[in-house]
N, C-alpha and C positions, 0 to 999 in steps of 0.2 A: 493418611502419614504412616510411614513405616515403624512398625513397632518391633522389639526384640524381647523374649521374657526376662524377668526379675533377673539379675545376677548372683549368684552365690559367691563367696569368698573361697579363695582369693579375687581380687580384679586388678587386670591390667588396664593402666591408663595409657595418656599417649606420651612423647616426649616435648620437645622445646617447640615453641609457635615462633616468639622474637627472634632467636640467633637464626633460625632457620628461611624466616622471613628475608632476614636480611641477606641471605645467601642469592635468594631469589629476586634481590634487586628493589628492597624497600630502603628509602635512604634513611642514615641516622637522624632522631630526632623528629621524624614524622608522625603523624598520628595514624598508629597503626589500624585501629577501628576504618579510619576514612581510608587509608590505603589499601586495605584488604576489599572493601567494598569498591574502590575502583580496579582491582585487580583480581576477582574471585578466583581465578584460574590457578593461582601461585598457592591460595590456601586449598583447594579442592584437591590438587596435586600431592601437596604436605600431608593432608588428612587422610586422604585416600590409602596415601603409604602407610600411614600408622596403623590402618585399620587392618593391610594385607600383612604388617607385620604382628600382629596380636592383638592390638587396641581393643581393648572392650567398651571402651569411653571415652569419646572425644570432647576437649575443652573448648567451648565456644570462643572465639578470639573478643569476647567482649569483657576482656581485662580492665580497661578504661571508660567503658560506655557508660560512666556515670555523670551527671550533669555538672560535677566540677571538672573533671578531666576533658570531656568535651567540649567546655566552655575556655578554657585554655587554650585551645586550638582554634578559638573562633566558631565554636559549632552549638549552636542554641537553639531549643526546644526540640530536638531531635531525638530523646534520650530512648522514646519506646520504638520511634524507626529503625533507629540504629540497632537497638538490640534484637528485634524481631528479623532484621535483615542477616546480619549474622548467624543468628543461632540456625537459620534454614540454610546458609552455606555449608556448615557443620552438619546439619539434618542429611544435605544432599550428599556430602561426603560420606558419612556413616552407611548411606545405602541399606540401610534396616539392619546392618551388622553390628553396629555400636550404637549406645547411649550417649545424648549431649548432655554434658553440663553446662549451667551458664556459670561463667567467671566473673567474680565479684572482686575488686582488689582494692587496694589504700586513694583516700581522696587527696592525702597530705593535710588534711584539716587538723588542727588539734583545738582541744577544749581548754578552758580556763582553767588554770592560770599560765599554762604554756601556749594558747592561742586564742583565737576570738570567736571560736566556734561554741555552740553549744549541745550538750549530747543529742537534745532532740532534734536540732539542727542534722546531724550525722544520722540518724534514724529516718529522717524525712528524705535525706538523699537517699540513702541506701533503700527505701521502700519503693520510691520510684523507679529506679533500677530492676528491683527485685521482683515490683508487678508486671514490669516490662518483660523479664524472662520468664516470668510464670503465664503471661499471655502468649508469649513465643512457644511454649510447649518443653520447656528443658524439661529432662528428667530427674534432673536434680541441680542443687545449687553447690557452688567449690568459692568457696571466700578463701582469698588466697594470697601468698607474701604478705600477711598480716604483720604489722611490726608495733601496732597500740592497742591496747585493750578496749578503748573506747569505740573504736572503729570495728575492732570485732565483734565486741556487744552488739554494736547499735545493728552491725549487718545481720548477724543471727535474729536479732528480735526483729528485725525488716521482714527476712524470709518468711519468719514464723506466722506473721501478721498477714501473709498474703497467699501462703501457699502452707499443705503439708507434705509436700515432697521433700528427699532428705535433704539435710543440710550439713556439708562437709567443709571443714575450717583447718587450714595450715599456716603456720607463722614462720618468718624466716628468722634466723639468727645466726650470730658469732659462734667463736670455737668456744664459749663459754657458756653459751644456752641463753644468752641475752638476746633482745630485740635491740632494733637502734634506739626505743625509750628507754631502754634498761628494765623491761620486763622478762622474768626468768621464764622458760617456756613452759617450766613443771607448774608455775601459777597459772599460765593461760590453757592448761589443759585442765587442771581442777576447775577454773571457771566455766571453760566451753563443757565439759561434761556436766556441771549443774545445770546448765541452761538446756541441755536436751540436745547438743549435735550428736551426730549419728555418726560421724569421725572425726578422728584429731590427728594433724602429723604436722609435718616439716617440709618444705619446697625451698627450692634455691639456696640458700644459705652456704653450700660449701659442696666438697664431694662427698662419695660414699661411704668414707671412711671415716671424716669428722661427723656427717651425720647420724652414722650409727653410733657414735658415743652419746652423743645426746638422746638418740631414742631409749638408749639403755636405762636412761635416767628416769624415762616415762614408764617402762615396762611395766613395776610395781604398783603403780596408782591407775594405769588406766583400767578401763571398763567399756571402751570402744573401742571398735578396730581402728590401728593407727596406720598414717599414710606418710609413705616415704617418697618423696620426689627431690632427690638431689641434684644437682648440676653434674656436668662431665668433667670434674675436678675443678679448682680454681682457672681462672681465666688469666691469659697471658696476652697483651697486647702486642700485635705484630704488623709491622704498617698501618697504624693505625685500626687493626680489625682485632676483635677479641678471639683468642685460638685456644680451646680445651682440648687437655693432653690425656684424657681418660677414654681409651678405646672401648667398645664395647665387650669384650670379652670380662675386661677388669672390672668394667662396671657392674656386670651382671654376676659377678664373682661374690658381691656383697648381699646377694639376694638371701642365701640361707641363714646369715646372721641377721637381716633385718627379720626375716619372718620368727625366728627365736625371739626377739625382742617385741613380738607382738604386732608386727606389720602384716596386715592382711591385704594392701591397696598400693601397688606399686607403679612408680611412674618415673618420668625424668623431668628437669628443666632445663635452666640454659645449656647449653651445647651438646645435648643429646640427639640422636635422630632417628630415624626409623630402624638403623641397624642395631642400635644401642637397645631398642623396643624388642627388635627379636631377640636378641641374646639374652633380653629380661625374660622371655617369655619362657625361654628354654629352662633358665634356671630357675625361675618359678615353678615351673610343671616337675621339676626333680625333687621338690622339697615334699617331703611328707610331714604336712601340717598336725596331723594325728598325734605325732611325738610330743608334741608341746604342751607342758603340763601348766595350767594357769597358776600364776603366783598367789601364794596364799596370804590374806589379808586379816589383820587384826581388827576384829569389829567395832574396837573401842578406841583406834586410832582413827580420827575423822578429818580429812583435808579441807581446809578453807583456804582463803588466798586473799592478800591485796592485790592492786593492781600490779605490784612487780613482785611480789614476795609469795613462797608457798609456805603455808603454815598449817600445823596438825593438832588438834585438839582432842580431850577426850570428854566423853557425857560429862563428868561432873568439874568441868575448868572453872578457875575461879576469876570473873571478869575485873575483880575490882571495884572500885567507885565509880557511880555513875557520872558521864562527862555531859556535859551542857552546851548547848552550842550559844555559848556568846562570843563576845570580841577576842575572847582570848583562848578559842578553840584550838586554834593552832600550837600554841604555847601547851595547851593542858593536852592535848595530842603526843606532842614529844615529849614533855615530861613524864607521863603514865608510860609510856613505851622505853625509858631510860630508867624508871625508878621501879616499874612491877615486873617482877621475873616470872609471872605466869604465862606472858606472851599473848594475851588477849585483853581487849579493853572496850567499853561498854559506851554507846554514845545516844543518848535521848533525844527525839523529835517530838516536841509538843506543839508547834505550830508552822504555816508557811515560811516565817521570817527565817526558822532552824534550817530550814530546807535551803534556802540561799547559802545560809553560813556554812552548812555541810557540803554543799556543792564546791564552795571557794576552797574548801581546805582537806576534803577527802582524800586527797592524792598524798598525804605525809602519812597516811596509817600504813604501817607494815606488820603490824602483827592482826591476830585474827580479829576481827570486827563482830561486837554484837550491838545490832541495832535495836533498838525498842523505842515503842510508842504506843499508844491506847487507839489510834487511829486510823483505820486501815487504808484509807488515801494514802495518809501521809508516809505508813509503810511502804507503799507498791513506790511512790516518788523516790524514797530516801535508797531503794533499792535499785531503781533506776540510774541514779546519780551515782550510786557506790560502783568505782570501776574494780568491782573484785566478788568474791563470793562470801557473803557475810552469814551469821547465824544467829538465832532467835532462841533464848535461854529458857522460855517458858513461862517467866514470870509474870507476862501479859494477860491478857480476857481476850482475846481476839480468837474469832472463831476459829475452828479447827478446819474447815474447808476452805476459808480465805487463805488461810497461811499452808494448807498444802497446794492451792494455785501459785504463791509465790516461790514455794519449792519448786515446782516443776516450770514455772517460768524463767524466775531469775536465779534457781541454785541456791534458795535460802536454806541453810542446814537447819532441820528443827530437831531441838536436843528434847 
């Protein structure tokens, strides 16, 4: 296998895949992965153009190569084969001049109470694809166009369970920084950082101007490199085709602004071409990254997050009265958040029945959450089920080594 040395920041990704494949004959509504395998020359020509333009990482076209998405197109039992063959194509296009990222994308499944899937089902689906990508020899994982916290968390856990390769995550959001499911991307950053991702950012979403505004919201809180993969502007439908109106020079003109906001991994999403990548490369090369001073952070302001909201606590946070997982848990959560101005609540998990109750109602938590139990296995299960970043207030008697492992794996904040 051809290899290249590990990359140093800044890093240049490639541009669009889907919108470029449509130009090369892929029909609307086709299974991209199936079409690419039937027309490999289209992908090879596209990705070789990106490498020639300066891309240091090619994103393998495995976006929808998970079990759920493939089965929607009548493709069963071929997750490993599809991911292997698609990665091989991108490796061939890279020609030893670029790394290959294994692309992982939404399944479209939702956990209860908004859907019929469980969180562990999501983990299993992503683990199957992550294992296939790892076996195919990808250099890193890119979990992108993410819209829900459960899918992002499940995919990260999956990748980390099968490989020690870097894991990058990008969400997609509206002009207010909210995903389709209502998650603030700042909350997503806090949760993903806590789980140990190697880079975080945004993709698709909008044009570079709108994305830069959201990136600046993330800058004060990021401890990992930021990724920016905007579209070439917002699309306009012309004669049934999506047309993007941000030309390469305008697209690349935002590179310095993104760099100042902490972006160190640059690329393009829908509507971007090899010309956009070439212009972006020149703009990034002109940036003096040594001139940027990292933001100062107050060590007494600790980021936590619920599934949808970013929350900040201090080491002496008041958690109020402990809430038990009774049949009234939903009402107790809502009442505590309405009447308790401290901005945090504490939920106790005493047995497995409490886990089921907690799983059904955790979505209602908006404030910072302190999870408590004296049983290690129950705490880990609660942390898997909670779709935010919880904290531990130090009042329990669990082993320090175990708590450190929960902090590493799930982002548990230890006070």
